LODRENVEX-955404 format. One line per field, with one value per atom (N, C-alpha, C): residue number from 0; residue in three letters; chain; atom name; x, y, z. Coordinates in steps of 0.1 Angstrom, whole numbers. Atoms other than C-alpha are relative to their C-alpha. Layout:
BEGIN
n <- c(NUM_...)
res <- c(ALA_...)
chain <- c(A_...)
atom <- c(CA_...)
X <- c(X_...)
Y <- c(Y_...)
Z <- c(Z_...)
***
This chain:
BEGIN
n <- c(0_0_0_1_1_1_2_2_2_3_3_3_4_4_4_5_5_5_6_6_6_7_7_7_8_8_8_9_9_9_10_10_10_11_11_11_12_12_12_13_13_13_14_14_14_15_15_15_16_16_16_17_17_17_18_18_18_19_19_19_20_20_20_21_21_21_22_22_22_23_23_23_24_24_24_25_25_25_26_26_26_27_27_27_28_28_28_29_29_29_30_30_30_31_31_31_32_32_32_33_33_33_34_34_34_35_35_35_36_36_36_37_37_37_38_38_38_39_39_39_40_40_40_41_41_41_42_42_42_43_43_43_44_44_44_45_45_45_46_46_46_47_47_47_48_48_48_49_49_49_50_50_50_51_51_51_52_52_52_53_53_53_54_54_54_55_55_55_56_56_56_57_57_57_58_58_58_59_59_59_60_60_60_61_61_61_62_62_62_63_63_63_64_64_64_65_65_65_66_66_66_67_67_67_68_68_68_69_69_69_70_70_70_71_71_71_72_72_72_73_73_73_74_74_74_75_75_75_76_76_76_77_77_77_78_78_78_79_79_79_80_80_80_81_81_81_82_82_82_83_83_83_84_84_84_85_85_85_86_86_86_87_87_87_88_88_88_89_89_89_90_90_90_91_91_91_92_92_92_93_93_93_94_94_94_95_95_95_96_96_96_97_97_97_98_98_98_99_99_99_100_100_100_101_101_101_102_102_102_103_103_103)
res <- c(VAL_VAL_VAL_GLY_GLY_GLY_VAL_VAL_VAL_ALA_ALA_ALA_TYR_TYR_TYR_PHE_PHE_PHE_ALA_ALA_ALA_SER_SER_SER_GLY_GLY_GLY_GLY_GLY_GLY_SER_SER_SER_PHE_PHE_PHE_LEU_LEU_LEU_PHE_PHE_PHE_ALA_ALA_ALA_VAL_VAL_VAL_LEU_LEU_LEU_LEU_LEU_LEU_GLY_GLY_GLY_TRP_TRP_TRP_PHE_PHE_PHE_ILE_ILE_ILE_SER_SER_SER_THR_THR_THR_TYR_TYR_TYR_SER_SER_SER_VAL_VAL_VAL_LEU_LEU_LEU_ASN_ASN_ASN_SER_SER_SER_ARG_ARG_ARG_ASP_ASP_ASP_LYS_LYS_LYS_LEU_LEU_LEU_HIS_HIS_HIS_LYS_LYS_LYS_GLN_GLN_GLN_ILE_ILE_ILE_ALA_ALA_ALA_VAL_VAL_VAL_SER_SER_SER_LEU_LEU_LEU_PHE_PHE_PHE_ILE_ILE_ILE_ALA_ALA_ALA_THR_THR_THR_MET_MET_MET_VAL_VAL_VAL_LEU_LEU_LEU_THR_THR_THR_ILE_ILE_ILE_PHE_PHE_PHE_ILE_ILE_ILE_LEU_LEU_LEU_MET_MET_MET_VAL_VAL_VAL_VAL_VAL_VAL_PHE_PHE_PHE_ALA_ALA_ALA_ALA_ALA_ALA_SER_SER_SER_LEU_LEU_LEU_VAL_VAL_VAL_PHE_PHE_PHE_SER_SER_SER_VAL_VAL_VAL_ASP_ASP_ASP_LEU_LEU_LEU_VAL_VAL_VAL_ASP_ASP_ASP_TYR_TYR_TYR_GLY_GLY_GLY_ILE_ILE_ILE_SER_SER_SER_ASP_ASP_ASP_GLU_GLU_GLU_GLU_GLU_GLU_ARG_ARG_ARG_GLY_GLY_GLY_SER_SER_SER_ILE_ILE_ILE_ALA_ALA_ALA_CYS_CYS_CYS_TYR_TYR_TYR_VAL_VAL_VAL_ASP_ASP_ASP_THR_THR_THR_ALA_ALA_ALA_ASN_ASN_ASN_SER_SER_SER_CYS_CYS_CYS_THR_THR_THR_ASN_ASN_ASN_CYS_CYS_CYS_TYR_TYR_TYR_PRO_PRO_PRO_ASN_ASN_ASN_ASP_ASP_ASP_GLU_GLU_GLU_GLY_GLY_GLY_TRP_TRP_TRP_ASP_ASP_ASP_PRO_PRO_PRO_THR_THR_THR)
chain <- c(A_A_A_A_A_A_A_A_A_A_A_A_A_A_A_A_A_A_A_A_A_A_A_A_A_A_A_A_A_A_A_A_A_A_A_A_A_A_A_A_A_A_A_A_A_A_A_A_A_A_A_A_A_A_A_A_A_A_A_A_A_A_A_A_A_A_A_A_A_A_A_A_A_A_A_A_A_A_A_A_A_A_A_A_A_A_A_A_A_A_A_A_A_A_A_A_A_A_A_A_A_A_A_A_A_A_A_A_A_A_A_A_A_A_A_A_A_A_A_A_A_A_A_A_A_A_A_A_A_A_A_A_A_A_A_A_A_A_A_A_A_A_A_A_A_A_A_A_A_A_A_A_A_A_A_A_A_A_A_A_A_A_A_A_A_A_A_A_A_A_A_A_A_A_A_A_A_A_A_A_A_A_A_A_A_A_A_A_A_A_A_A_A_A_A_A_A_A_A_A_A_A_A_A_A_A_A_A_A_A_A_A_A_A_A_A_A_A_A_A_A_A_A_A_A_A_A_A_A_A_A_A_A_A_A_A_A_A_A_A_A_A_A_A_A_A_A_A_A_A_A_A_A_A_A_A_A_A_A_A_A_A_A_A_A_A_A_A_A_A_A_A_A_A_A_A_A_A_A_A_A_A_A_A_A_A_A_A_A_A_A_A_A_A_A_A_A_A_A_A_A_A_A_A_A_A_A_A_A_A_A_A)
atom <- c(N_CA_C_N_CA_C_N_CA_C_N_CA_C_N_CA_C_N_CA_C_N_CA_C_N_CA_C_N_CA_C_N_CA_C_N_CA_C_N_CA_C_N_CA_C_N_CA_C_N_CA_C_N_CA_C_N_CA_C_N_CA_C_N_CA_C_N_CA_C_N_CA_C_N_CA_C_N_CA_C_N_CA_C_N_CA_C_N_CA_C_N_CA_C_N_CA_C_N_CA_C_N_CA_C_N_CA_C_N_CA_C_N_CA_C_N_CA_C_N_CA_C_N_CA_C_N_CA_C_N_CA_C_N_CA_C_N_CA_C_N_CA_C_N_CA_C_N_CA_C_N_CA_C_N_CA_C_N_CA_C_N_CA_C_N_CA_C_N_CA_C_N_CA_C_N_CA_C_N_CA_C_N_CA_C_N_CA_C_N_CA_C_N_CA_C_N_CA_C_N_CA_C_N_CA_C_N_CA_C_N_CA_C_N_CA_C_N_CA_C_N_CA_C_N_CA_C_N_CA_C_N_CA_C_N_CA_C_N_CA_C_N_CA_C_N_CA_C_N_CA_C_N_CA_C_N_CA_C_N_CA_C_N_CA_C_N_CA_C_N_CA_C_N_CA_C_N_CA_C_N_CA_C_N_CA_C_N_CA_C_N_CA_C_N_CA_C_N_CA_C_N_CA_C_N_CA_C_N_CA_C_N_CA_C_N_CA_C_N_CA_C_N_CA_C_N_CA_C_N_CA_C_N_CA_C_N_CA_C_N_CA_C_N_CA_C_N_CA_C_N_CA_C_N_CA_C_N_CA_C_N_CA_C)
X <- c(16_435_-3_3_435_4_-8_457_-9_11_438_-19_11_409_-1_-5_425_2_-6_439_-11_11_403_-10_9_385_8_-5_409_1_-4_414_-21_14_373_-7_2_375_2_-7_400_-11_7_376_-16_9_345_0_-4_363_2_2_373_-14_16_335_-8_7_325_4_-6_352_0_2_344_-18_16_304_0_3_312_9_-7_339_-7_5_330_7_-8_346_-2_0_350_14_-6_377_7_-7_405_9_-10_428_-11_11_396_-2_2_386_9_-10_420_0_4_417_-15_13_384_7_-3_395_15_-11_425_-6_8_403_-12_10_380_7_-9_407_8_-3_418_-7_8_386_-2_7_378_14_-9_413_1_0_411_-14_16_371_12_-6_394_11_-11_422_-9_7_396_-11_9_374_10_-9_408_7_1_413_-8_14_380_2_-2_385_9_-11_421_-3_4_401_-10_11_374_6_-10_402_5_-9_419_-5_5_391_-3_4_379_7_-10_412_3_-4_417_-13_9_383_-2_3_388_9_-6_420_-5_12_397_-8_7_375_4_-6_395_14_-13_416_1_-6_417_-1_1_405_-10_7_389_-13_7_356_0_-1_365_6_-5_384_-6_8_359_-10_8_334_6_-3_353_1_0_358_-12_12_323_-6_4_319_5_-5_341_-5_4_332_-16_11_292_-1_-2_286_-17_13_243_0_7_245_-8_7_231_7_-12_262_-10_-1_248_9_-11_267_7_-11_282_1_-2_284_9_-11_303_-3_1_290_5_-2_301_14_-17_337_3_-9_363_-2_0_352_5_-11_376_0_6_368_13_-10_405_3)
Y <- c(-1_-361_-13_11_-396_-3_-2_-390_7_-7_-362_-5_11_-382_-8_6_-403_8_-12_-375_5_-5_-356_-15_11_-393_-4_6_-400_13_-5_-368_5_-4_-365_-13_12_-402_4_0_-385_10_-12_-353_-11_7_-378_-6_3_-395_7_-11_-365_3_-2_-355_-9_9_-387_-1_1_-383_9_-12_-348_-2_4_-360_-11_5_-383_-4_-2_-373_11_-9_-361_8_-4_-336_4_-2_-338_11_-9_-316_9_-11_-289_-8_10_-318_0_7_-332_9_-11_-296_2_-1_-290_-10_13_-325_5_-7_-312_8_-12_-279_-6_2_-296_-9_9_-321_12_-7_-294_10_-4_-275_-4_11_-306_3_2_-309_6_-11_-275_-3_2_-279_-7_11_-309_3_-8_-298_11_-15_-266_-8_5_-292_-11_11_-318_15_-11_-283_2_-6_-271_-13_12_-307_-3_6_-311_10_-7_-279_1_2_-286_-13_14_-319_5_-4_-298_10_-6_-273_-6_8_-300_-4_11_-318_10_-11_-283_-2_-9_-274_-17_12_-311_-5_3_-315_15_-5_-279_-3_5_-295_-11_9_-325_3_-1_-306_8_-10_-279_-11_8_-303_10_-8_-274_-7_2_-295_6_-7_-287_-5_6_-295_-13_17_-319_-10_12_-338_-9_7_-341_-6_6_-350_-15_15_-377_-9_9_-391_-5_5_-391_-9_8_-409_-14_12_-434_-8_7_-441_-6_6_-443_-17_10_-478_-6_0_-474_7_-7_-457_11_-11_-426_13_-12_-399_6_-5_-373_1_-1_-367_-8_10_-398_-4_6_-414_-12_9_-446_0_3_-449_8_-11_-417_-3_-2_-413_5_-5_-402_0_1_-410_-2_6_-414_3_0_-420_3_-6_-416_11)
Z <- c(-4_-133_12_-5_-121_16_-17_-86_8_-10_-78_2_-5_-82_13_-14_-54_12_-13_-32_0_-8_-30_9_-7_-21_11_-11_5_11_-7_20_3_-5_19_12_-7_37_15_-13_66_3_-2_63_9_-4_70_13_-15_102_7_-12_117_7_-1_113_16_-3_128_18_-14_155_10_-5_162_4_-3_168_11_-6_190_12_-7_213_7_-5_243_6_-8_262_16_-19_303_4_-10_310_-16_3_295_-16_11_275_-11_7_260_-13_15_242_-4_1_236_-15_5_216_-14_12_199_-11_9_188_-10_9_170_-10_10_153_-7_9_141_-10_11_128_-8_9_110_-9_11_94_-9_14_79_-5_10_67_-13_7_52_-9_9_38_-7_10_21_-11_8_7_-13_7_-7_-10_13_-28_-6_10_-38_-9_11_-57_-5_8_-68_-11_8_-80_-14_9_-97_-7_8_-113_-7_7_-128_-6_9_-140_-9_6_-154_-13_9_-172_-10_5_-183_-16_5_-200_-17_-3_-207_-18_12_-232_-6_8_-246_-14_9_-260_-13_4_-270_-14_7_-290_-12_9_-306_-11_6_-333_-13_9_-360_-19_12_-389_-8_13_-421_-3_-1_-429_-9_10_-461_10_-10_-432_10_-12_-407_-10_4_-433_-8_6_-450_15_-13_-412_2_-2_-409_-12_6_-439_1_0_-430_12_-7_-399_-1_9_-412_2_-1_-402_-5_6_-408_-14_9_-437_-1_-5_-425_-3_0_-431_-13_12_-455_-7_11_-486_-4_0_-485_-10_12_-520_-3_5_-521_-13_10_-554_-8_11_-573_-8_3_-590_6_-9_-570_15_-15_-536_8_-10_-511_13_-12_-476_9_-11_-462_-1)
***
């Protein structure tokens, strides 16, 4: 995912530079017109590539998030983890003075 972030940033920077070139480049003859057409085509292709990379980043983040949330632990295990991590003594149903309480 990190590589895709850098790739999208680089392609967006390239698109910005192409946009700047397109806006400042004046057309004086047919050769200049061809150069500007090539720059416009590259700009459109770069923007499509940037959008595709951002969709890949979003999809990968979504997949990683779903995998992270779906651990499949039982309520008892989740409760013991919550009681173990609780540092403010605000967790309900955590009774450290009871017999048989085991936070691990």
